[in-house]
C-alpha positions as a printed NumPy array, in Angstrom:
array([[ 29.598,  -4.849,  23.024],
       [ 27.751,  -2.095,  21.172],
       [ 29.982,  -2.526,  18.103],
       [ 29.287,  -6.26 ,  18.103],
       [ 25.525,  -5.669,  18.273],
       [ 25.718,  -3.11 ,  15.444],
       [ 27.766,  -5.542,  13.352],
       [ 25.274,  -8.385,  13.966],
       [ 22.34 ,  -6.165,  13.014],
       [ 24.175,  -5.157,   9.842],
       [ 24.766,  -8.834,   8.981],
       [ 21.122,  -9.726,   9.624],
       [ 19.961,  -6.866,   7.397],
       [ 22.446,  -7.738,   4.677],
       [ 21.427, -11.398,   4.748],
       [ 17.711, -10.559,   4.665],
       [ 18.217,  -8.359,   1.624],
       [ 20.116, -11.074,  -0.209],
       [ 16.893, -12.98 ,  -0.927],
       [ 15.271, -10.134,  -2.884],
       [ 15.101, -10.664,  -6.626],
       [ 15.871,  -7.655,  -8.809],
       [ 14.808,  -7.701, -12.438],
       [ 17.646,  -6.102, -14.379],
       [ 15.354,  -5.651, -17.408],
       [ 13.272,  -3.137, -15.504],
       [ 14.313,   0.158, -14.015],
       [ 16.704,  -0.031, -11.06 ],
       [ 15.19 ,  -0.439,  -7.599],
       [ 12.13 ,  -2.244,  -8.975],
       [ 11.71 ,  -5.69 ,  -7.505],
       [ 10.365,  -8.463,  -9.729],
       [  9.535, -11.904,  -8.43 ],
       [ 10.37 , -14.782, -10.781],
       [  7.494, -17.003, -11.922],
       [  9.043, -20.075, -10.325],
       [  9.564, -18.417,  -6.924],
       [  7.801, -20.279,  -4.127],
       [  7.377, -18.579,  -0.778],
       [  8.543, -20.483,   2.251],
       [  5.441, -22.077,   3.64 ],
       [  5.243, -23.294,   7.114],
       [  6.516, -23.625,  10.536],
       [  5.838, -25.91 ,  13.449],
       [  2.183, -24.806,  13.502],
       [  1.583, -25.894,   9.897],
       [  3.349, -29.229,  10.454],
       [  1.192, -29.846,  13.531],
       [ -1.919, -28.944,  11.535],
       [ -0.953, -31.451,   8.814],
       [ -0.415, -34.152,  11.425],
       [ -3.707, -33.483,  13.225],
       [ -5.69 , -33.479,   9.977],
       [ -4.078, -36.739,   8.829],
       [ -4.636, -38.511,  12.138],
       [ -8.355, -37.595,  12.056],
       [ -8.673, -39.621,   8.862],
       [ -7.037, -42.838,  10.066],
       [ -9.465, -45.638,   9.293],
       [-10.858, -44.02 ,   6.127],
       [-11.383, -46.488,   3.306],
       [ -9.181, -46.856,   0.228],
       [-10.724, -45.836,  -3.078],
       [ -8.841, -45.788,  -6.373],
       [ -8.714, -42.133,  -7.48 ],
       [-10.33 , -41.101,  -4.182],
       [ -9.763, -37.603,  -2.854],
       [-12.311, -37.315,  -0.024],
       [-12.846, -38.858,   3.41 ],
       [-15.325, -41.243,   1.76 ],
       [-12.259, -42.896,   0.198],
       [ -8.654, -41.998,  -0.668],
       [ -5.87 , -43.318,  -2.798],
       [ -2.363, -42.447,  -1.59 ],
       [ -1.854, -39.15 ,  -3.44 ],
       [ -5.496, -38.178,  -2.998],
       [ -4.906, -38.489,   0.74 ],
       [ -1.698, -36.408,   0.849],
       [ -3.225, -33.833,  -1.505],
       [ -6.312, -33.568,   0.709],
       [ -4.232, -33.107,   3.882],
       [ -2.089, -30.366,   2.348],
       [ -5.154, -28.713,   0.801],
       [ -6.666, -28.444,   4.294],
       [ -3.549, -26.424,   5.241],
       [ -4.094, -24.282,   2.101],
       [ -1.042, -25.722,   0.328],
       [ -1.551, -27.002,  -3.213],
       [  0.67 , -29.992,  -3.962],
       [ -1.423, -31.292,  -6.902],
       [ -3.14 , -34.61 ,  -7.34 ],
       [ -0.709, -37.316,  -8.47 ],
       [  2.245, -38.792,  -6.607],
       [  4.457, -38.107,  -9.65 ],
       [  3.733, -34.374,  -9.546],
       [  3.854, -34.265,  -5.725],
       [  7.355, -35.745,  -6.029],
       [  8.472, -32.553,  -7.792],
       [  7.228, -30.15 ,  -5.108],
       [  9.423, -28.67 ,  -2.406],
       [ 12.993, -29.853,  -2.008],
       [ 14.434, -33.352,  -2.028],
       [ 15.796, -34.461,   1.348],
       [ 17.345, -37.595,   2.798],
       [ 14.706, -39.92 ,   4.202],
       [ 16.633, -40.087,   7.489],
       [ 16.145, -36.295,   7.8  ],
       [ 12.377, -36.365,   7.196],
       [ 10.204, -34.508,   9.685],
       [  6.512, -34.379,  10.492],
       [  4.68 , -33.249,   7.343],
       [  7.371, -34.285,   4.837],
       [  6.422, -36.696,   2.067],
       [  8.085, -40.057,   1.415],
       [  7.856, -41.689,  -2.011],
       [  7.957, -45.4  ,  -2.744],
       [  8.354, -47.648,  -5.746],
       [  6.173, -50.61 ,  -6.586],
       [  7.124, -52.848,  -9.462],
       [  9.337, -50.398, -11.372],
       [ 12.835, -49.873, -10.02 ],
       [ 12.643, -46.062,  -9.74 ],
       [  9.039, -45.462, -10.741],
       [  6.982, -43.72 ,  -8.065],
       [  3.904, -45.706,  -7.17 ],
       [  3.082, -44.563,  -3.625],
       [  3.357, -41.546,  -1.305],
       [  3.012, -41.174,   2.462],
       [  3.311, -38.308,   4.943],
       [  5.707, -38.465,   7.888],
       [  4.159, -38.239,  11.36 ],
       [  7.354, -38.738,  13.35 ],
       [ 11.018, -39.585,  12.979],
       [ 12.912, -40.582,  16.086],
       [ 15.012, -43.415,  17.493],
       [ 11.998, -45.739,  17.149],
       [ 11.893, -45.134,  13.394],
       [  9.984, -43.187,  10.771],
       [  6.224, -43.38 ,  11.198],
       [  4.088, -42.36 ,   8.235],
       [  0.385, -42.056,   7.57 ],
       [ -0.877, -43.128,   4.159],
       [ -3.75 , -44.687,   2.274],
       [ -3.045, -48.321,   1.422],
       [ -5.028, -50.516,  -0.933],
       [ -5.362, -53.251,   1.703],
       [ -6.282, -51.31 ,   4.853],
       [ -7.104, -47.724,   3.875],
       [ -5.622, -44.808,   5.824],
       [ -3.249, -46.089,   8.486],
       [  0.041, -45.488,  10.295],
       [  3.123, -47.579,   9.554],
       [  6.675, -47.552,  10.851],
       [  8.489, -47.793,   7.518],
       [ 11.903, -48.138,   9.153],
       [ 10.967, -51.548,  10.573],
       [  8.638, -52.744,   7.815],
       [  9.857, -55.62 ,   5.679],
       [  7.307, -54.519,   3.069],
       [  7.814, -50.734,   2.935],
       [ 11.499, -50.251,   3.787],
       [ 12.924, -51.753,   0.547],
       [ 10.475, -49.704,  -1.544],
       [ 11.528, -46.275,  -0.206],
       [ 12.852, -43.972,  -2.951],
       [ 13.262, -40.496,  -1.405],
       [ 11.58 , -37.784,   0.65 ],
       [ 10.497, -34.223,  -0.161],
       [ 10.095, -31.227,   2.136],
       [  7.161, -28.999,   1.215],
       [  6.954, -27.072,   4.495],
       [ 10.037, -25.284,   5.844]])
């Protein structure tokens, strides 16, 4: 049993060290972090914070280019919510669509972003944040031009379901 525990500790240490970046241009044993390295942000607490902040704003009005509770457009809303959690995801849905990692929509969790098309076949025209994903469907919160900030079950929506492009995970 003791050998097994020692072996497992060795594996855990070895695995943890495998994520360190070493700059071979510098002297050995000096760690350099690449410019494009993004720390893993998040946990259940951050996802819950995103959800709580978003739900507080349900009913806010839509405003083209809006980024405050006085009025939001879709990406202004998601940017505001993430900013409250001290995570910068930028302002536009096109740039938000490049953040984090791409995931299958069916795997989206609370806090993940879902991107939609409008008139263009693959052109991003809308973004929403997932509140829940279970057997009842995927529920998102977003700012819509017709009704402002609201919840929608996109799995069962004749309007939203065909417009879904992909999802992105910003928070691990």
